[in-house]
Each structure stands twice: as structure tokens, then as C-alpha cells.
C-alpha positions in Angstrom: -33.2 21.9 -26.1 -29.9 23.0 -24.7 -26.9 20.7 -24.3 -27.1 21.1 -20.5 -30.7 19.8 -20.5 -29.7 16.8 -22.7 -26.9 16.0 -20.3 -29.3 16.1 -17.3 -31.8 13.8 -19.1 -29.0 11.4 -20.1 -27.8 11.2 -16.4 -31.3 10.7 -15.2 -31.8 7.9 -17.7 -28.6 6.2 -16.6 -29.7 6.4 -12.9 -33.0 4.9 -13.7 -31.2 2.1 -15.7 -29.0 1.3 -12.7 -32.0 1.2 -10.4 -33.8 -1.1 -12.8 -30.8 -3.5 -13.0 -30.5 -3.4 -9.2 -34.2 -4.3 -8.8 -33.9 -7.1 -11.3 -30.8 -8.6 -9.5 -31.2 -11.7 -7.5 -30.4 -11.8 -3.8 -27.1 -13.5 -4.2 -26.0 -10.9 -6.8 -27.0 -8.1 -4.4 -24.9 -9.7 -1.7 -21.9 -9.9 -4.0 -22.4 -6.2 -5.1 -22.6 -5.1 -1.5 -19.4 -7.0 -0.7 -17.7 -5.5 -3.6 -18.9 -2.0 -2.7 -17.4 -2.5 0.8 -14.2 -3.8 -0.7 -14.0 -0.7 -2.9 -14.3 1.6 0.1 -11.5 -0.4 1.9 -9.3 -0.3 -1.2 -9.7 3.4 -1.8 -9.1 4.2 1.9 -5.9 2.1 1.9 -4.6 3.7 -1.3 -5.2 7.2 0.0 -3.6 6.3 3.4 -0.5 4.8 1.7 -0.1 7.7 -0.7 -0.2 10.1 2.3 2.2 7.9 4.2 4.7 7.6 1.4 4.6 11.3 0.5 5.2 12.2 4.2 8.1 9.7 4.4 9.6 11.1 1.2 9.5 14.6 2.5 11.0 13.7 5.8 13.7 11.6 4.2 14.7 14.5 2.0 14.9 16.9 5.0 16.8 14.4 7.1 19.2 13.5 4.2 20.2 17.2 3.9 20.8 17.4 7.6 22.8 14.2 7.6 25.0 15.3 4.7 25.8 18.5 6.4 27.1 17.1 9.6 30.8 16.6 10.1 30.7 13.6 12.6 28.4 10.6 12.6 27.0 11.1 16.1 26.5 14.9 15.7 22.7 14.8 15.2 22.5 11.9 17.8 24.2 14.0 20.4 21.9 16.9 19.6 19.0 14.5 20.3 17.4 15.4 17.0 14.0 13.6 16.5 12.2 13.1 13.3 9.3 10.9 14.0 7.9 9.0 11.0 11.1 9.3 9.0 12.5 5.9 7.8 16.0 7.2 7.4 16.0 8.7 10.9 14.9 5.3 12.3 17.9 3.6 10.6 20.2 6.4 11.8 18.9 6.4 15.4 19.2 2.6 15.7 22.8 2.6 14.4 23.8 5.4 16.6 22.3 3.8 19.7 24.3 0.7 19.1 27.5 2.6 18.4 27.0 4.9 21.5 26.4 1.8 23.7 29.7 0.3 22.6 31.7 3.6 23.0 30.6 4.1 26.6 32.7 2.6 29.4 31.6 1.1 32.8 30.9 4.5 34.2 28.4 5.3 31.5 30.5 8.0 29.9 31.7 7.8 26.3 35.3 6.8 27.1 36.2 4.9 24.0 37.2 6.4 20.7 37.0 3.2 18.6 35.2 0.0 18.4 36.3 -3.5 17.3 35.4 -5.2 14.0 33.2 -7.6 15.9 31.2 -4.7 17.5 30.9 -3.0 14.1 29.4 -6.2 12.7 26.8 -6.2 15.5 26.0 -2.5 14.7 25.7 -3.4 11.0 23.2 -6.2 11.7 21.1 -3.9 13.9 20.9 -1.4 11.1 20.0 -4.0 8.6 17.2 -5.2 10.9 15.7 -1.7 11.1 15.9 -1.3 7.3 13.9 -4.5 7.0 11.3 -3.3 9.6 10.9 0.1 7.9 10.4 -1.6 4.5 7.8 -3.9 6.0 6.1 -0.9 7.6 5.8 0.8 4.3 4.7 -2.4 2.6 1.9 -3.1 5.1 -1.6 -2.9 3.6 -0.5 -3.7 0.1 -1.9 -7.2 0.5 -5.4 -5.7 0.5 -4.9 -4.2 -2.9 -3.4 -7.4 -4.2 -6.4 -9.4 -3.0 -8.7 -6.9 -4.6 -6.9 -7.1 -7.9 -7.0 -10.9 -8.1 -10.3 -11.6 -6.2 -12.7 -8.9 -7.2 -13.1 -10.0 -10.9 -13.7 -13.6 -9.7 -16.4 -12.4 -7.3 -18.0 -10.5 -10.1 -17.7 -13.5 -12.4 -19.3 -15.7 -9.8 -22.3 -13.4 -9.5 -22.6 -13.3 -13.3 -22.4 -17.1 -13.8 -24.8 -17.6 -10.9 -27.3 -15.0 -12.2 -27.2 -16.4 -15.8 -27.6 -19.9 -14.5 -30.6 -18.9 -12.5 -32.1 -16.9 -15.5 -31.8 -19.9 -17.8 -33.2 -22.2 -15.1 -36.2 -19.9 -14.7 -36.7 -19.7 -18.5 -36.7 -23.5 -18.7 -39.4 -23.7 -16.1 -41.4 -20.9 -17.6 -44.4 -21.8 -19.9 -43.7 -18.6 -22.0 -40.5 -20.1 -23.4 -37.3 -18.2 -24.2 -37.5 -14.6 -25.6 -35.4 -11.5 -25.4 -37.9 -9.8 -23.2 -37.8 -12.6 -20.7 -34.0 -13.1 -20.8 -32.8 -9.5 -20.9 -33.6 -8.4 -17.3 -32.0 -11.5 -15.7 -28.9 -11.4 -17.9 -28.3 -7.7 -17.5 -28.7 -8.0 -13.7 -26.2 -10.9 -13.8 -23.7 -8.9 -15.8 -23.7 -6.0 -13.4 -21.7 -8.1 -10.8 -18.9 -8.4 -13.3 -18.9 -4.7 -13.8 -18.8 -4.1 -10.1 -15.9 -6.5 -9.8 -13.9 -4.7 -12.5 -14.7 -1.3 -10.9 -13.0 -2.6 -7.8 -10.1 -4.4 -9.5 -9.0 -1.8 -12.1 -8.3 1.1 -9.6 -6.7 -1.4 -7.3 -4.4 -2.6 -10.0 -3.1 0.9 -10.9 -2.8 1.8 -7.2 -0.9 -1.4 -6.4 1.6 -1.0 -9.2 2.2 2.7 -8.3 2.7 1.9 -4.7 5.0 -1.1 -5.4 7.1 1.1 -7.6 7.5 3.7 -4.9 8.1 1.1 -2.3 11.1 -0.3 -4.3 12.5 3.2 -4.6 12.1 3.6 -0.8 13.8 0.3 -0.2 16.8 1.2 -2.4 17.1 4.6 -0.6 17.1 2.9 2.8 19.7 0.3 1.7 21.9 3.1 0.2 21.6 5.2 3.4 22.4 2.2 5.6 25.6 1.5 3.6 26.6 5.1 3.8 26.0 5.2 7.5 28.0 2.1 8.2 30.8 3.3 5.9 31.0 6.6 7.9 31.0 4.8 11.2 33.8 2.5 10.1 35.8 5.4 8.8 35.5 7.3 12.1 35.3 4.6 14.8 36.5 1.2 13.5 39.7 0.1 15.3 42.4 -1.1 12.9 43.3 -4.7 13.5 47.0 -5.3 14.0 
């Protein structure tokens, strides 16, 4: 018999084994397994979405940072009405420039002033900090689902296992046949499958959560550094020297 045939037979045997365990599972165990299966779909969807979101944000940040470094004046890209939707650095830059531009314009609406006061610069700085916090929260959104899966899925699986084992022993105690391996094995194996299901949800969630949190910290540091650089450039070019 070829190795391929042996592999097909082994896969078929595993499939039959899982179907047997599912048939032996009690209704409460099936409910828990279904809930864990739905949680797994939600977790994988969220991880894929966050990976795509962060990769896109990283690419846009890189392109915007090159453009920002190449400009000679702070408001150069703002005056060109450059738009980079979905770029966290652009959101920080746009917010700061809007605040600065509003304070440079006179009553007629034209950019008449060449400098701003220290008080106005502090307002601009706070506006930039607010946008940094909002962009960080936007990137962080959805991670709570992974955190819940990491901590909650094993306990849901354990609940199904304990419940199933309890029901199995209660059934054996009431059975006239008494305790035997043939009587106990189906119920215990069906109970243990909920723990397996819980771990299958929790383990990928744990790795995905840690990876995303690491990247989120890197994004937050990048946003903070850019905000400080932007404020520094604005102060150098537009801050009025106090006498």
C-alpha cells in the first residue's frame, strides 16, 4: 500500500473519530462548541482585518514620511492640498496645519500673519496630541475581541468539559451496568472535545493579539515622534519670540 493511500485512510479515520465524538457530545457541549466555532470565525476575521489595516497604514506612513521630509516649509503639502486617506501621519499633519492656518489668517480670511504666539502654539500642540490619541485608538479598536478570546475561550471549553464529565459520572452512577471503560470513554471523550475547541480558539488569538499589540506600540511611538517633529518645525518657522 502506498504512502498516499495510508494518508487518506488516516485522514478518513480522524474524520470518523471527530464525527463519533460529536455524536456522543451532550447538547450543552454542542452549544459550547458552536459558540466557540463562531468565536473562532470572528477572531480570525478580526486578525486578518487588523493585519491588512496595519500593513496599509505602515505603507502610507512610509510614503508620507518621505514626502514630509522632502518639503522645505511646514505648510507646503497643506497648501498643495495633498490628501492621503487612511494614513495616520497625514491625519496628525492635517490637523496641526488646519489649526496653524486658522491662526495665521486675518479677519479677511487671507494668510496675513507670519507668526503665532506661544499661547496659540500651545493650542495647536494640544490639537495634534488629540489626533495622535484618536489615531492610536482607531488602530487599537477590535483588539478587545482577541483579548476576550484569549482569556474566555479556555474557560468556556473547561466549562463544557466539567459539565460533560459530571453528566457522564452521574449517568454511570444511575446505570445498573456499573462503571467500565466502555461506558465511560464516550462521555469523557465528548466532554474533553470542548476543551480542545476552547484551546483552538485561544491559542491563535494569543499569538495574533501579541503580534498586533507589538505593532500597535510601534505605531504609537511613530505617531508621537512625528507629532513632536511637526510641532518643532512649526515652532521654528512660525513661533513669535516673546520679548
